[in-house]
Backbone as CSV, one residue per row, in Angstrom:
resi,resn,N_x,N_y,N_z,CA_x,CA_y,CA_z,C_x,C_y,C_z
1,UNK,169.246,98.064,53.928,169.667,96.678,53.869,168.957,95.893,54.956
2,UNK,168.367,94.776,54.604,167.632,93.974,55.587,168.583,93.052,56.353
3,UNK,168.201,92.774,57.591,169.001,91.879,58.418,168.554,90.438,58.201
4,UNK,169.479,89.532,58.356,169.169,88.110,58.243,168.948,87.550,59.638
5,UNK,167.807,86.919,59.846,167.515,86.278,61.133,168.076,84.866,61.113
6,UNK,168.737,84.493,62.171,169.307,83.151,62.277,168.719,82.469,63.497
7,UNK,168.180,81.288,63.297,167.687,80.458,64.386,168.315,79.089,64.215
8,UNK,168.903,78.576,65.287,169.629,77.304,65.197,169.041,76.264,66.145
9,UNK,169.123,75.019,65.708,168.665,73.900,66.515,169.747,72.827,66.526
10,UNK,169.851,72.146,67.637,170.694,70.958,67.731,169.738,69.779,67.864
11,UNK,169.919,68.782,67.024,169.076,67.587,67.069,169.978,66.388,67.319
12,UNK,169.632,65.604,68.331,170.427,64.425,68.668,169.500,63.212,68.691
13,UNK,169.934,62.141,68.026,169.187,60.882,68.015,169.973,59.832,68.780
14,UNK,169.273,59.047,69.571,169.891,57.916,70.266,169.020,56.688,70.043
15,UNK,169.656,55.526,70.025,168.920,54.284,69.834,169.092,53.416,71.071
16,UNK,167.960,53.031,71.632,167.956,52.129,72.778,168.102,50.705,72.245
17,UNK,168.825,49.881,72.969,169.115,48.526,72.492,167.940,47.570,72.622
18,UNK,167.202,47.632,73.693,166.150,46.626,73.907,164.863,47.286,74.341
19,UNK,163.834,47.406,73.576,163.792,47.103,72.144,164.468,48.229,71.352
20,UNK,164.797,47.950,70.132,165.521,48.913,69.287,164.571,50.035,68.874
21,UNK,164.568,51.114,69.662,163.728,52.269,69.357,164.596,53.520,69.326
22,UNK,164.200,54.451,68.488,164.920,55.713,68.365,164.238,56.776,69.219
23,UNK,165.049,57.625,69.830,164.568,58.775,70.588,165.354,59.982,70.114
24,UNK,164.752,61.136,70.279,165.438,62.341,69.861,165.361,63.431,70.909
25,UNK,166.275,64.349,70.802,166.302,65.553,71.624,166.565,66.716,70.674
26,UNK,165.763,67.760,70.786,165.985,68.949,69.980,166.111,70.145,70.912
27,UNK,167.109,70.976,70.642,167.378,72.150,71.474,167.436,73.390,70.594
28,UNK,166.722,74.421,71.023,166.796,75.719,70.367,168.012,76.427,70.953
29,UNK,168.996,76.695,70.126,170.286,77.200,70.594,170.160,78.556,71.275
30,UNK,169.378,79.461,70.711,169.308,80.816,71.242,168.701,80.880,72.646
31,UNK,167.768,79.974,72.984,167.096,80.025,74.289,167.472,78.860,75.198
32,UNK,168.141,77.847,74.657,168.467,76.603,75.375,167.229,75.786,75.737
33,UNK,166.066,76.164,75.212,164.862,75.362,75.440,165.002,74.069,74.651
34,UNK,164.595,72.956,75.249,164.719,71.670,74.568,163.545,70.774,74.894
35,UNK,163.373,69.764,74.057,162.330,68.778,74.284,162.777,67.442,73.704
36,UNK,162.274,66.381,74.294,162.519,65.031,73.789,161.380,64.657,72.849
37,UNK,161.683,63.799,71.873,160.638,63.366,70.948,160.927,61.953,70.453
38,UNK,159.877,61.299,70.021,160.004,59.988,69.372,159.417,60.018,67.964
39,UNK,158.704,61.093,67.646,158.146,61.272,66.300,158.686,62.568,65.724
40,UNK,159.083,62.546,64.482,159.654,63.733,63.841,158.647,64.885,63.821
41,UNK,157.369,64.561,63.776,156.337,65.599,63.792,156.424,66.431,65.073
42,UNK,156.784,65.785,66.183,156.914,66.518,67.447,158.112,67.468,67.406
43,UNK,159.190,67.059,66.747,160.348,67.946,66.590,159.979,69.143,65.710
44,UNK,159.241,68.899,64.642,158.812,69.990,63.759,157.880,70.947,64.497
45,UNK,157.019,70.407,65.329,156.112,71.249,66.108,156.909,72.138,67.071
46,UNK,157.940,71.591,67.681,158.812,72.372,68.554,159.485,73.493,67.767
47,UNK,160.014,73.169,66.592,160.680,74.174,65.760,159.716,75.287,65.357
48,UNK,158.472,74.926,65.129,157.472,75.898,64.685,157.187,76.955,65.749
49,UNK,157.567,76.693,66.987,157.429,77.710,68.036,158.373,78.884,67.803
50,UNK,159.452,78.651,67.059,160.490,79.656,66.883,160.589,80.195,65.461
51,UNK,160.229,79.395,64.478,160.315,79.809,63.079,159.096,79.297,62.324
52,UNK,158.746,80.027,61.287,157.671,79.563,60.411,158.277,78.550,59.460
53,UNK,157.829,77.303,59.555,158.435,76.251,58.729,157.554,75.856,57.561
54,UNK,156.518,76.629,57.318,155.688,76.363,56.151,154.610,75.344,56.430
55,UNK,154.051,74.837,55.362,152.933,73.899,55.433,153.465,72.483,55.522
56,UNK,153.418,71.894,56.698,153.857,70.519,56.880,152.718,69.739,57.500
57,UNK,152.690,68.471,57.232,151.621,67.608,57.714,152.207,66.408,58.424
58,UNK,151.440,65.890,59.367,151.860,64.680,60.050,151.557,63.479,59.170
59,UNK,152.135,62.337,59.507,151.889,61.109,58.757,150.410,60.762,58.780
60,UNK,149.749,60.988,59.912,148.326,60.669,60.003,147.506,61.566,59.078
61,UNK,147.952,62.820,58.866,147.276,63.696,57.913,147.353,63.109,56.507
62,UNK,148.557,62.603,56.137,148.727,62.010,54.813,147.888,60.742,54.678
63,UNK,147.810,59.936,55.728,147.007,58.711,55.682,145.536,59.059,55.515
64,UNK,145.063,60.060,56.258,143.666,60.477,56.163,143.363,60.989,54.762
65,UNK,144.300,61.735,54.199,144.122,62.242,52.845,144.058,61.098,51.848
66,UNK,144.940,60.113,51.999,144.966,58.965,51.093,143.671,58.167,51.215
67,UNK,143.168,58.008,52.432,141.909,57.284,52.640,140.774,58.044,51.984
68,UNK,140.759,59.352,52.149,139.727,60.184,51.539,139.784,60.099,50.023
69,UNK,140.980,60.123,49.453,141.126,60.035,48.009,140.685,58.689,47.492
70,UNK,141.025,57.610,48.216,140.640,56.285,47.736,139.126,56.107,47.830
71,UNK,138.479,56.707,48.841,137.036,56.563,48.936,136.347,57.325,47.815
72,UNK,136.953,58.432,47.359,136.390,59.182,46.240,136.520,58.346,44.960
73,UNK,137.657,57.690,44.782,137.879,56.870,43.596,136.932,55.685,43.567
74,UNK,136.617,55.127,44.733,135.761,53.939,44.802,134.283,54.256,44.675
75,UNK,133.907,55.520,44.616,132.480,55.869,44.518,131.952,55.674,43.137
């Protein structure tokens, strides 16, 4: 019988009033290691240190892909 691996994270979002910006904190429960982030990609990168989260891309990757696709269409 195989064992199930469990990895847990706590994610907290806070909003600053002036200017209205969101900030986040993510903590790996098993090690208590944590980091602050303002982009979700940074939180995913932190998680990837502990678990394989598959093939994910940043927003800039998607924009670059869209630009590349549109340039192919315009040729």
